[in-house]
N, C-alpha and C positions, 0 to 999 in steps of 0.2 A: 267434699265428702261429709256426709251427715253422720252424727253419732247419737244414738238413742241411749238414754240413761235408764237402766232397768228399774222398774217400780215393783212394789210388793205384788205377788200373785202372777206375775208375767212369766211366760216360758218363751224359749226361742221360737217355738211354733206360733204362739199367740202374737209375738212381735212381727213375725213374718206375715201373718194375716193382716195386722194393723197397717203395715206399710206396703201391702200388696206386692211383696217381694218374695220370690221362692225361698223356702227354707234352706235348700242346698246352697243357694247363692249367698245367703247370710252366713251359713256355716263356713263356706270357703273363705269369705272375706275376713272372718274373725279368727280362724285357726284355733278354735277352742279345743282343748284337750278332752273335755267331756261336755258335750252340748246340753246335757241334762243338769249340769251344775253351773248355773248362772246365779248371780247374787245382786240384791238391791244396791243400786249405785254404780253398778258395772256399766262401762260404756261399750255399746255394741255398734259396729259400723254397719250402716245401711247403704249398700252400693246403689248408685243410680239416682240418689236423692241429693239435690244441691244443698250446700251449706247455707242455712238461713242467715248466718252472720254476713254473708256476701250479697244478700238481697236487701234493697233499700226499703222494701214494703213490709208492712205487718197489718194484721187485721185484729180488731177488738170487737167481740160480739157481746152485747149487753142483753141478757135474757129479760130483765125487768123493764128496760127501756124499749125492748124489741127493735134494736138498731144494730147495724153492722157498720163499724167505722174503719175506713181504709186510711192508713198512714203511709207517708213516704218520708224517710229520714225523720221520724217522730213528729211530722207535721200532718195535720188532718187534710186529706185530699178530698174525701167524700164521706157522707153519711147516708146509709140506705135503710129504709124500713124493711123489717123482716117478719116472718112468722117463726115460732119456736115450738118445742115439744109440748104436747098436751099431757094431762094427768096420766100417770103410769108410763109415759114415754118421754121422760125428761131429756132435754138437750144436755149433753155431758158438760160438766164444768172442768176446765183444765186448759193445758197448753198443748196444742197440736200443730201439725204442719199440713200443707196441701201436698198429697203424694202423687196424685194423677188427676186426669180429667177426661170426661166423655161428653163430646158435643151431641146434642139431640138424643138424650137417652129415652125420651118419650114419656108418655103418661103423666103421672103426677110430678115428674122430675123436670119437666119443662125443657128449656133450650140448652141447658148446660148442667153437668154434674161435676163438682170439684170434690174429690175424695179427701177426707181428713184421715190423719194417722190414728184412727180408731175405727175398727171394722164396722161396716154398716152405717157410718155417719158421713155426712157431707153437707156442702153448701150447694143449693141447686135452685133452679127456676121452678115454675109451677104451671099447672094447667087450670088453676083456680085463683086468679088474682085477688078475688074478694077475701082470701084467707090471710093476706099479708096484714100484719099488725095483731094477729091472733095467736093463741097457744093451741095449735091444731095439728102439728106434724107428729111424726113418730120419733121425734128427737133431732131431726135434721134442722138446719137453718135454711128456710125457704125464702126466696127473693122473687121480685118481679123478673120476668124473662129478660127485659132490656137491661136491668140492673146487673143480673148475674153475667150476662154477656159482656157488659162493660167491665165489670170486675175481672172476669176471666181473661179479658184482652190485656189487662194491666199486670196482674200478679202471676209470676211463674210458679211452677211446682217448687216446693221447698219454703214457700212463704209461711211465716209463723201465724197461727190463729189462736188467740187467747179468748176463751169463752168464760165469762163471769156472770154471777147471779144478777 
């Protein structure tokens, strides 16, 4: 079972959107006396998301190096080249998890979309392989299709993703 720690400015509704989990499901799982009164530092249960502590994999995205590094039990398994957000569409810095996936989303998202626990952001393939290594996306982490398919075949939902400058 995954627990999200409330950050400044978040609401139960924004948390439900970030985790692609219906508001009512989160409300039910947490038995909150007043869903409009949540506080920074409060733990909110997100049903259906595996506990990242039980997953041997983690991902580190380096925006400046334009790399995505896959770890298994803190050992480097693979390093992939990526594209990151362009000016005015920065890739978000922080700690997230993979909450769901969509094979073959099509268009600019390539062969696979891995949703991050921040609404509208993900790790995905591309229909423009020449963009890899550039700062050209709308904030997502873009990978070669073969690389994102390989990554998606290894990491389950619930995998931690740390994005650093």
